[in-house]
C-alpha positions in Angstrom: 90.3 106.8 121.7 86.9 108.3 123.4 83.9 109.4 122.1 84.3 113.3 121.9 80.5 113.7 123.2 79.8 111.1 125.7 83.6 109.9 126.4 82.7 106.2 126.1 85.9 104.1 124.9 85.7 103.4 120.5 85.9 99.8 120.1 84.4 100.1 116.8 85.9 100.8 113.1 83.6 102.4 110.7 85.9 102.8 107.8 89.4 102.8 107.1 90.4 104.9 104.3 93.9 104.7 104.9 96.4 107.7 104.9 95.9 111.1 103.1 96.7 115.2 103.7 93.9 117.4 104.5 91.7 117.9 101.8 91.8 121.5 101.5 95.5 121.6 101.7 96.1 122.8 97.9 99.4 123.0 97.1 101.8 125.6 95.1 104.0 124.2 92.3 107.1 125.2 94.8 105.5 123.1 97.3 105.4 119.8 95.2 108.9 119.3 96.1 108.6 119.9 99.5 107.7 117.0 101.8 103.7 116.8 102.4 101.8 115.8 105.7 99.4 112.6 105.9 97.7 111.7 108.2 95.0 108.8 109.0 91.6 108.7 107.7 90.6 106.1 109.7 86.8 106.6 111.5 85.5 105.0 114.5 82.2 104.5 115.9 80.5 105.3 119.6 78.4 102.1 120.6 76.8 104.4 123.6 75.7 107.5 121.5 76.2 106.3 118.1 78.6 109.2 116.8 80.7 108.4 114.0 84.0 110.3 114.7 87.7 110.6 113.4 90.2 112.1 116.2 92.1 115.3 115.4 94.7 113.7 113.2 94.9 117.0 111.6 94.5 120.3 113.9 91.7 122.1 113.4 93.5 125.2 113.5 96.0 124.0 111.0 93.2 122.9 108.1 91.3 126.3 109.0 94.2 128.7 108.3 94.1 131.8 106.1 95.5 129.2 103.4 91.8 127.5 103.0 90.4 127.6 99.6 87.0 127.0 99.7 84.8 129.7 99.4 80.7 129.0 99.0 80.1 131.5 96.5 81.1 129.7 93.7 78.5 127.5 93.8 75.4 128.8 92.2 73.2 126.1 93.6 73.8 126.9 96.9 73.5 130.3 96.6 69.7 129.9 95.5 69.8 127.3 98.7 71.0 130.3 100.6 68.2 133.2 99.5 65.6 130.4 100.0 67.0 130.1 103.6 66.3 133.4 104.1 63.0 133.9 102.7 61.6 131.0 105.0 63.2 132.3 107.9 61.8 135.7 107.6 58.3 134.3 106.6 58.2 131.3 109.3 59.4 133.2 112.5 59.3 136.9 111.2 62.6 138.3 111.9 63.2 141.8 111.0 65.1 145.1 111.6 65.1 144.5 115.3 66.3 141.3 115.0 70.1 140.1 115.5 71.2 137.1 112.7 74.8 135.5 113.5 76.1 132.6 111.5 79.3 130.6 113.0 81.1 129.5 110.0 80.1 132.3 107.8 82.6 131.9 105.4 82.5 134.7 102.5 79.3 136.0 103.2 76.8 133.8 100.8 74.3 133.5 103.4 73.9 136.8 105.4 74.0 139.1 102.3 70.8 137.6 102.0 69.6 139.1 105.6 71.2 141.8 104.9 69.8 143.0 101.7 66.5 142.5 104.1 68.2 145.6 106.6 68.3 142.9 109.1 71.3 143.5 111.4 74.4 140.4 111.0 77.2 139.3 112.3 79.6 136.6 110.8 81.9 134.2 113.0 84.7 132.5 110.8 88.0 131.8 111.5 89.4 131.6 108.4 90.8 134.8 107.3 90.9 135.1 103.5 87.2 134.3 103.4 86.4 136.7 106.6 88.1 139.4 104.2 85.7 138.6 101.2 82.1 138.7 103.7 83.8 142.1 104.9 84.0 143.3 101.5 80.5 142.9 101.2 79.6 145.4 103.9 79.2 141.8 106.2 80.7 142.4 109.9 82.7 139.4 110.8 84.3 138.1 114.0 87.7 136.2 112.7 88.0 133.5 115.3 86.9 129.5 116.3 83.5 129.5 118.1 83.1 128.2 121.5 81.8 128.7 125.0 84.9 131.6 125.5 83.4 133.3 122.2 80.2 133.5 123.2 81.0 134.8 126.2 83.0 137.6 125.0 80.1 138.7 121.9 77.2 138.5 124.4 78.9 141.1 126.7 79.8 143.6 123.7 76.4 142.6 121.3 73.1 141.9 121.4 72.0 137.6 121.7 71.3 136.4 118.8 67.6 135.5 117.5 68.8 133.1 114.5 71.7 131.5 114.9 72.5 129.8 112.0 75.3 126.9 111.1 75.3 125.5 108.0 78.6 122.6 107.5 79.7 123.3 110.5 78.5 121.2 113.3 80.9 118.4 111.7 83.6 120.4 111.5 84.3 120.5 115.3 86.4 118.3 117.5 85.4 120.5 120.4 81.6 119.6 120.2 80.8 119.7 123.6 82.6 123.1 124.0 80.9 124.2 120.8 77.3 123.2 121.8 77.8 124.9 125.2 78.5 128.2 123.5 75.3 127.9 121.0 73.5 127.7 124.5 75.3 130.8 125.9 74.6 133.0 122.1 71.1 132.0 121.9 68.4 134.8 122.9 65.7 133.2 125.4 63.5 133.0 122.5 66.0 132.6 119.9 66.1 129.6 116.9 69.2 127.6 116.4 69.2 126.3 112.6 71.9 123.3 112.1 72.6 122.1 108.5 74.6 118.9 108.2 75.3 115.7 106.0 73.0 113.1 106.9 74.6 109.9 108.4 71.9 108.0 107.1 72.4 109.1 103.4 76.4 108.8 103.6 76.1 104.7 104.8 73.1 104.1 102.4 74.8 105.9 99.0 78.0 104.6 99.8 79.2 108.3 100.5 82.6 108.1 102.0 84.5 110.5 99.7 82.2 113.2 101.8 85.2 111.8 104.8 88.1 113.8 105.3 90.0 115.6 107.8 88.0 118.7 108.3 84.8 116.4 108.9 85.7 115.4 112.6 82.0 114.0 113.2 79.5 112.1 111.3 75.6 112.8 112.2 72.6 111.7 112.9 69.1 113.5 114.3 69.4 110.8 116.9 72.5 111.4 118.3 72.5 115.2 117.8 68.8 115.6 120.1 71.1 113.8 122.5 73.9 116.0 122.4 71.7 119.4 122.1 69.5 117.9 125.5 72.2 117.6 127.3 73.5 121.1 126.9 70.2 122.5 127.4 68.7 123.0 123.9 65.7 121.1 122.4 65.4 120.1 118.7 61.7 121.4 117.7 61.6 120.4 113.8 63.7 118.5 111.2 63.8 119.0 107.4 65.4 116.5 105.2 67.5 118.3 101.9 68.8 117.4 99.1 72.1 119.4 99.8 75.7 117.6 99.5 73.9 114.3 99.0 71.4 114.5 101.7 71.7 116.8 104.9 69.6 117.5 107.4 68.4 120.6 109.2 67.5 121.0 112.9 65.7 123.7 114.3 66.3 124.4 118.3 65.7 126.7 120.9 66.5 126.7 124.6 64.8 124.0 126.7 63.2 126.4 129.0 61.4 127.7 125.5 57.6 126.1 125.6 56.6 128.8 122.6 57.7 126.7 119.9 56.3 122.8 119.9 57.6 119.8 119.1 56.8 119.3 115.0 56.1 115.9 113.9 58.9 115.6 111.8 61.0 115.0 114.7 60.0 111.5 115.7 59.0 110.6 111.5 63.4 111.0 111.2 64.0 109.5 114.4 62.3 106.5 113.4 63.3 106.4 109.8 67.0 105.9 111.6 66.0 103.8 113.7 64.3 101.1 111.1 67.5 101.8 108.9 69.5 100.5 111.9 71.2 103.8 112.6 71.4 102.2 116.3 72.8 98.3 115.5 76.7 98.5 115.6 75.9 95.8 112.6 75.3 98.6 110.2 78.7 100.3 110.4 80.5 97.1 110.1 80.2 96.5 106.5 80.8 99.9 105.2 84.3 99.3 104.5 83.9 96.5 101.4 81.1 99.0 100.1 83.7 101.9 100.0 86.5 99.9 98.5 83.9 98.5 95.9 83.2 102.0 94.8 87.1 103.1 94.8 87.3 99.8 92.5 85.2 100.1 89.9 86.6 103.6 89.0 90.0 102.4 89.1 88.3 99.6 86.6 87.1 102.4 84.0 90.2 104.5 84.4 92.6 102.0 84.0 90.0 100.4 80.5 90.0 103.9 79.3 93.5 104.3 79.1 94.0 101.3 77.6 91.2 102.2 74.8 93.3 105.8 74.4 90.6 107.4 75.6 91.3 111.2 77.5 89.6 111.2 80.8 89.5 114.5 83.2 87.9 115.7 86.1 85.7 118.3 87.2 85.4 120.3 90.9 88.4 120.3 92.8 85.8 119.2 95.6 87.0 117.8 99.0 85.0 115.0 98.7 87.1 114.1 95.2 90.8 114.3 97.2 89.0 111.5 99.3 88.3 109.4 96.2 91.7 110.3 94.2 93.6 109.6 97.6 91.9 106.6 98.6 92.2 104.9 95.0 96.1 106.6 94.7 94.8 108.0 91.4 97.9 110.2 89.9 98.3 112.2 86.5 98.7 108.9 84.6 95.0 108.5 85.0 93.6 112.0 85.3 95.9 114.3 83.8 93.9 117.6 85.9 91.0 118.7 87.0 89.1 121.9 86.1 87.5 124.2 88.8 85.3 127.6 88.5 87.3 129.1 91.6 90.1 131.3 90.7 91.6 130.3 94.5 92.4 127.1 93.4 93.3 126.9 89.7 97.0 127.0 89.3 97.3 124.9 92.5 97.8 121.1 92.8 95.6 118.7 94.6 96.7 117.3 98.3 98.2 113.9 97.7 97.5 113.3 94.0 99.1 116.4 92.8 96.9 117.3 90.2 96.8 120.4 88.4 93.9 122.7 89.0 93.2 124.1 85.3 90.5 126.9 84.0 87.4 125.9 82.0 88.5 126.8 78.6 91.1 123.6 78.8 88.0 121.4 78.1 87.8 123.0 74.8 91.4 122.9 73.9 91.7 119.0 75.2 88.3 117.9 73.8 88.3 114.9 76.8 86.3 112.1 75.8 85.2 111.4 79.5 84.9 114.2 82.1 84.4 112.9 85.8 82.4 114.7 88.0 83.7 114.7 91.2 81.3 116.6 93.3 78.5 114.3 92.4 76.1 116.3 94.5 76.5 119.1 91.8 76.5 116.5 88.8 73.1 118.4 87.1 74.2 121.6 87.5 77.8 120.5 86.4 76.8 118.9 83.3 74.2 121.1 83.0 77.2 123.6 82.6 79.6 122.0 80.6 76.7 121.0 77.8 78.2 122.2 75.1 81.3 119.1 75.8 78.7 117.2 74.1 79.3 118.6 70.7 82.8 116.6 70.2 80.9 113.7 72.0 82.3 114.2 75.4 79.9 111.9 78.3 79.9 112.7 82.2 80.8 110.3 85.0 80.6 110.0 88.7 82.0 107.6 91.4 79.1 107.8 94.1 77.4 105.9 95.2 78.3 103.9 92.2 79.6 104.1 88.3 77.5 106.1 86.5 78.4 107.0 82.9 76.1 109.5 81.2 
């Protein structure tokens, strides 16, 4: 396998999480007796550009299809994040009625709806038809295709180039990252701005976030590597923000290399230096991650086995992709976790890939009165524990497994 950016042969392993099905490939009851596809979840390191990556074992088109069940609008904290982002972009760059805002991987219109409410022209690009349909019902024009250089050429021949080109949690999701960035270069207006948000590799390593590794994520990104990739394709990162979302993310701001109107902020060098001091450009940092991941898995299994011996009832909340990685890596089945609760009606009544845990509605908690509720999307533990605070009435406690086992 060669690096998907610089084509260097990959000789170093980052972590091997065994075999698992794609994390958002939920099953119907009828599919439980059918064969299920498992793929290697083995992550490699490029020692040239330091891009952490997985091969395209599970094909892009197979993951992001009409059965895709992730809808961004079911997280209130994410909607709040999107609304505040919109206000910030309008305030900082003055986008208005004459601007064109384009979002790549626009999902169900969770973000573009706020620009539209400000009478700013928008276009969504979203390959999953079921989520795109929800966006279109909100009045958001959506192109139902995968983004790349060919689509960018087509769109600019039909519409105005983007004054603001947005991509939240999509840069890591593309197997051909060079074509994707080349497409952004084509799509961007001469004085336009790109913002990209993605989980920060530094936080993944620092906080043992191995469960954020799944087949949808082809790349795991640092500012150092993203800066190299953007510059190779004629784009310059002029600012960066560190965000708490998804356990610790970066929001990078980029423009054309030729655009000198936007000066490079000190934050760029600050984050680059932080990464270097942490060791992100040293192979040794990456080779110890396997052991840390296994320790998290072992601690969770110990907790579940002890709870079972004590006749304590344990359930899970949040049918998130990261939860599926954790459950499949640990080999957890219904004997240790009978079901998982999720707010999304698109997941309720289905079964988790691999573990086959049924996804139930929230009212089941009141009927079952569990002793422990494992919050699988640990990055939303405050939002979820507050939402489920009524379970304290019968003495329920919350549990997260990452970065370490915590019972509260």
